[in-house]
C-alpha positions as CSV (number, residue, x, y, z in Angstrom):
1,G,72.1,1.2,179.3
2,P,69.9,0.2,182.3
3,P,66.4,-0.9,181.6
4,R,63.6,1.7,181.7
5,S,61.7,1.8,184.9
6,T,58.1,3.0,185.4
7,Q,58.9,4.0,189.0
8,S,61.3,6.7,190.3
9,R,64.7,5.4,191.1
10,S,65.8,5.4,194.7
11,S,68.5,7.9,195.7
12,A,71.1,5.2,195.9
13,A,70.2,3.6,192.6
14,S,70.2,7.1,190.9
15,D,73.7,7.8,192.3
16,V,75.0,4.4,190.9
17,Y,73.5,5.2,187.5
18,K,75.0,8.7,187.4
19,R,78.4,7.2,188.2
20,Q,78.0,4.7,185.4
21,V,77.2,7.5,183.0
22,Q,80.2,9.6,184.2
23,T,82.6,6.6,183.8
24,E,81.3,5.9,180.3
25,L,81.6,9.5,179.2
26,N,84.9,10.2,180.9
27,T,87.1,8.4,178.3
28,F,85.7,10.4,175.5
29,I,85.6,13.8,177.3
30,K,89.3,13.5,178.2
31,D,90.1,14.0,174.5
32,F,88.9,17.6,174.9
33,I,91.0,18.4,178.0
34,P,93.8,20.9,177.3
35,R,97.4,19.7,177.5
36,G,98.9,20.0,180.9
37,C,95.6,20.0,182.7
38,D,95.7,17.1,185.2
39,V,92.0,15.9,185.4
40,S,91.2,12.4,186.4
41,Q,87.4,12.8,186.8
42,V,85.0,14.8,184.7
43,P,82.2,16.5,186.8
44,Y,78.7,15.3,186.0
45,V,75.6,17.5,186.6
46,S,72.0,16.5,186.1
47,D,68.8,18.5,186.8
48,G,66.7,15.4,187.5
49,D,66.9,11.7,188.0
50,E,65.4,10.9,184.6
51,I,67.4,13.5,182.5
52,G,70.2,11.7,180.8
53,E,68.5,8.3,181.0
54,R,69.5,6.0,178.1
55,L,67.7,3.1,176.6
56,V,69.2,0.5,174.2
57,L,66.5,-0.3,171.6
58,F,68.4,-2.6,169.4
59,E,71.9,-4.1,169.3
60,N,73.7,-6.7,167.2
61,E,77.3,-7.3,166.1
62,S,77.2,-4.5,163.5
63,F,75.3,-1.5,165.1
64,I,73.4,-0.3,168.1
65,V,70.3,2.0,168.4
66,T,69.9,4.0,171.6
67,E,67.6,6.7,172.9
68,Y,68.5,9.2,175.5
69,L,66.4,11.7,177.3
70,V,67.4,15.4,177.2
71,D,64.3,16.9,178.9
72,E,60.7,16.0,179.6
73,D,59.5,16.7,176.1
74,A,62.4,15.6,173.9
75,A,64.7,12.6,173.4
76,Y,67.3,11.7,170.7
77,R,67.4,8.3,169.0
78,N,70.8,7.4,167.7
79,Y,72.1,4.9,165.1
80,I,75.7,4.0,165.9
81,A,77.8,1.7,163.7
82,K,80.3,-0.6,165.5
83,P,83.1,-0.6,166.5
84,N,83.2,3.2,166.9
85,L,80.7,3.7,169.6
86,A,81.8,7.3,170.1
87,Q,80.5,8.4,166.7
88,V,76.8,8.8,166.0
89,Q,76.0,7.9,162.4
90,S,72.4,9.1,162.2
91,Q,70.0,10.7,164.7
92,V,66.4,11.7,165.0
93,R,64.6,13.8,167.6
94,I,61.7,12.2,169.4
95,K,59.0,14.7,170.5
96,I,55.5,14.5,171.9
97,G,52.8,15.1,169.2
98,P,49.1,14.4,168.5
99,K,48.0,10.8,168.7
100,T,47.4,8.9,165.5
101,Q,46.1,5.5,164.5
102,D,49.3,4.7,162.6
103,D,50.8,1.4,163.8
104,Q,54.3,2.7,163.2
105,N,53.7,5.7,165.5
106,K,52.3,3.3,168.1
107,I,55.6,1.4,168.1
108,I,57.7,4.5,168.3
109,S,55.6,5.8,171.3
110,Q,55.7,2.4,173.1
111,Q,59.5,2.2,172.9
112,S,60.3,5.8,173.7
113,L,61.6,7.1,177.0
114,L,59.3,10.1,176.8
115,N,56.6,10.1,179.5
116,V,53.4,11.0,177.6
117,K,50.8,12.1,180.1
118,N,48.0,13.2,177.8
119,A,45.9,10.4,176.3
120,N,45.5,12.4,173.1
121,Q,49.3,12.5,172.5
122,Q,52.1,10.1,171.8
123,A,55.8,10.1,171.1
124,C,56.8,10.5,167.5
125,V,59.8,11.4,165.3
126,D,60.2,15.2,164.7
127,P,60.2,15.6,160.9
128,S,61.8,19.1,161.0
129,Y,65.0,18.0,162.8
130,I,68.2,17.6,160.8
131,C,70.9,16.1,162.9
132,F,74.2,17.0,161.3
133,E,75.7,20.0,159.4
134,I,76.6,17.9,156.4
135,Y,72.9,16.9,156.0
136,R,71.9,20.6,156.2
137,Q,74.3,21.4,153.4
138,V,72.8,18.6,151.3
139,F,69.3,20.0,151.8
140,A,70.4,23.6,151.3
141,S,71.7,22.8,147.9
142,L,68.1,22.0,146.8
143,A,67.3,25.7,147.2
144,F,69.3,26.3,144.0
145,Q,67.1,24.1,142.0
146,S,64.4,25.7,139.9
147,D,60.7,25.4,140.8
148,Q,60.2,23.5,137.5
149,I,62.6,20.8,138.7
150,L,61.3,20.6,142.3
151,N,57.6,20.6,141.1
152,N,58.3,18.0,138.4
153,E,55.9,15.0,138.4
154,K,58.7,12.8,139.7
155,F,61.7,14.3,141.3
156,R,63.9,11.2,141.8
157,F,66.6,10.7,144.5
158,L,69.0,7.7,144.8
159,I,70.7,7.3,148.2
160,L,73.5,4.8,148.4
161,G,74.0,3.5,151.9
162,G,70.6,4.5,153.1
163,G,71.2,3.6,156.8
164,P,68.1,4.2,159.0
165,G,66.7,6.5,156.3
166,V,67.1,9.9,158.0
167,I,68.0,11.8,154.8
168,G,65.4,10.0,152.7
169,K,62.6,10.7,155.2
170,F,63.4,14.4,155.3
171,I,63.1,14.7,151.5
172,Y,60.0,12.6,151.6
173,D,58.4,14.9,154.1
174,Y,59.3,18.2,152.5
175,I,59.3,17.6,148.7
176,D,55.9,16.4,147.8
177,K,56.7,15.0,144.4
178,S,59.9,13.3,145.4
179,Y,60.6,9.6,144.8
180,I,63.5,8.2,146.9
181,E,65.3,4.9,146.5
182,Q,67.6,4.0,149.3
183,V,70.1,1.2,148.8
184,E,71.2,-0.6,152.0
185,I,73.2,-3.8,152.3
186,D,72.2,-4.7,155.8
187,K,68.7,-6.1,156.1
188,N,68.7,-5.5,159.9
189,V,69.3,-1.8,159.3
190,I,66.2,-1.7,157.0
191,E,64.1,-3.4,159.6
192,V,65.3,-0.9,162.2
193,A,64.5,2.0,159.9
194,Y,60.9,0.9,159.7
195,N,60.4,-0.1,163.3
196,L,62.4,2.6,165.1
197,F,62.9,5.6,162.7
198,E,59.4,6.0,161.4
199,I,60.2,5.2,157.7
200,P,56.8,4.8,156.1
201,L,55.8,1.3,155.1
202,K,54.4,0.4,151.6
203,D,54.8,3.9,150.1
204,Q,56.2,4.0,146.6
205,R,57.7,7.4,147.2
206,L,60.2,6.1,149.7
207,T,61.6,2.6,149.2
208,Y,64.5,0.5,150.3
209,I,66.5,-1.8,148.0
210,H,68.3,-4.5,149.8
211,D,71.6,-4.7,147.9
212,D,75.3,-3.7,147.8
213,A,75.4,-0.1,146.7
214,L,78.6,-0.6,144.7
215,K,77.0,-3.5,142.7
216,Y,73.7,-1.6,142.3
217,V,75.3,1.3,140.5
């Protein structure tokens, strides 16, 4: 995506950017066009120059992390494994929240597309957001566990293929006595989880194990 700018785009630059986005999305959107419908171009509508802006936060030969703006107060940060760039593997929502002294929160805020105007606020990961239906089903199954299990001194979870830690972070935030181990083979993914997805550093309740999940079990 184009680099973030602190100044408003000119009309011409904005039109060029919109055409780039339309061209990029057109290939994927065509898969949804009904048979027999002859459409060569997909209409593109935006309610503002900044809405729809995308920022590439990290990219290597294995995966890419992007953030895109959906309105003035919310953005979505995506983890996408290559080569299938049309499928988002994990996602968090970035919102505007109270300012903290946490260094990780400062990194999130500095790298976000959100324009935080209040000096007492900053961009941060929304802990209540669950990105996919399959994740919701995983968490809904916990409702069938007894209070005795959930309130156990150590309720342990093992996540194989932790990715950027979205599932583990949700459990960490909402089950106080949970202890989560996430096994991830890619060291770069672990670093991205800490730097871009707000996975807490140096907390024994949520840890990464750099290993092949098949070998680990």
